[in-house]
C-alpha positions as CSV (number, residue, x, y, z in Angstrom):
1,M,25.9,-30.7,-22.7
2,S,23.5,-32.1,-25.3
3,E,21.8,-29.5,-27.7
4,F,18.5,-30.4,-25.3
5,K,19.7,-29.6,-22.6
6,R,20.8,-26.5,-22.7
7,W,18.1,-25.5,-24.6
8,N,16.2,-26.5,-21.9
9,F,18.3,-25.0,-19.3
10,K,17.7,-21.5,-20.9
11,R,13.8,-22.6,-20.9
12,W,14.1,-22.3,-17.3
13,M,16.3,-19.6,-16.5
14,W,13.6,-17.1,-18.7
15,G,10.8,-19.4,-17.6
16,V,10.5,-19.4,-14.1
17,P,11.2,-15.5,-13.3
18,V,8.8,-14.4,-15.9
19,A,6.0,-16.7,-13.9
20,L,7.4,-15.4,-10.9
21,S,6.7,-12.3,-11.7
22,M,3.5,-12.9,-13.0
23,A,2.1,-14.9,-9.8
24,V,3.4,-12.9,-7.0
25,P,1.3,-9.1,-8.2
26,S,-1.2,-11.1,-7.8
27,L,-1.1,-13.6,-4.4
28,A,-0.1,-10.2,-2.9
29,N,-4.2,-8.9,-4.7
30,E,-4.9,-12.1,-2.6
31,A,-3.6,-10.7,0.4
32,P,-7.9,-11.2,2.9
33,G,-8.4,-8.1,5.0
34,V,-5.4,-5.3,3.6
35,S,-7.2,-2.6,1.6
36,D,-4.7,-0.6,-0.8
37,S,-5.4,2.9,0.9
38,A,-4.5,1.0,4.1
39,A,-1.5,-0.4,1.9
40,A,-0.1,2.7,0.9
41,A,-0.7,4.9,3.9
42,S,1.8,1.7,5.7
43,A,4.6,2.0,3.1
44,I,4.2,5.9,3.7
45,A,4.6,5.5,7.6
46,A,7.2,3.1,7.7
47,A,9.2,5.6,4.5
48,E,8.7,8.8,7.0
49,A,9.9,6.7,9.9
50,A,13.7,5.9,7.6
51,V,13.0,9.8,6.6
52,K,13.3,10.5,10.3
53,Q,16.2,8.6,11.4
54,A,18.8,9.3,8.1
55,D,17.4,13.3,9.2
56,A,19.1,12.6,12.7
57,Q,22.0,11.0,11.3
58,H,22.6,14.5,9.1
59,A,22.0,11.5,5.7
60,L,19.3,12.5,4.3
61,W,18.9,13.0,0.8
62,T,16.7,15.6,-0.7
63,S,15.2,12.8,-3.1
64,A,14.0,11.6,-0.5
65,E,12.3,14.2,1.0
66,D,10.4,14.8,-2.4
67,A,9.6,11.8,-2.8
68,L,7.5,11.6,0.4
69,R,5.8,14.6,-0.4
70,K,4.6,12.9,-3.8
71,A,3.8,9.5,-1.7
72,R,2.0,11.8,1.2
73,R,0.4,13.6,-1.8
74,A,-0.3,11.0,-4.4
75,L,-2.1,9.1,-1.0
76,Q,-4.4,12.2,-0.6
77,E,-5.2,12.6,-4.4
78,G,-5.8,8.6,-4.8
79,N,-3.7,7.0,-6.3
80,I,-2.5,4.5,-4.5
81,A,0.4,3.1,-6.8
82,T,2.2,6.5,-7.4
83,A,1.8,6.8,-3.3
84,L,3.5,2.8,-3.0
85,E,6.5,3.5,-5.5
86,Q,7.2,7.5,-4.1
87,A,6.8,5.7,-0.1
88,R,9.1,3.0,-1.4
89,V,11.8,5.4,-3.3
90,A,11.8,7.5,0.0
91,Q,12.7,4.9,2.7
92,T,15.2,3.7,-0.1
93,Q,17.4,7.3,-0.4
94,S,16.7,7.5,3.1
95,E,18.6,3.5,3.4
96,L,21.3,4.8,1.0
97,G,22.1,7.9,2.7
98,I,22.9,6.0,6.1
99,A,24.8,3.7,4.5
100,Q,26.2,6.3,2.3
101,K,27.7,7.6,6.1
102,G,29.9,4.0,5.8
103,Y,32.2,4.8,2.7
104,P,35.4,6.8,3.2
105,L,35.4,10.6,3.0
106,F,38.4,10.2,0.4
107,R,39.1,6.8,-2.0
């Protein structure tokens, strides 16, 4: 492979993900009719459902409960970014708790 092709490949390998990471958040902000607080409330509702599902399966991690509480508190205080982030954490932790049940107890 020539030096030019190798450099061109490296440029694309780093340039495309960087460009996409800049474009995707701006596209999300341009969604018509969706407010930030509504998006946060929706994310919290999804996290609540995931936490309930994990609790019903006896797979709820305390970190998921804590993140859900933080998300609710952040939404009440008007901190939308923190509410979205903590709702995502709560949902992810709940899903991981459920997935962990499928692991063998011992190797």
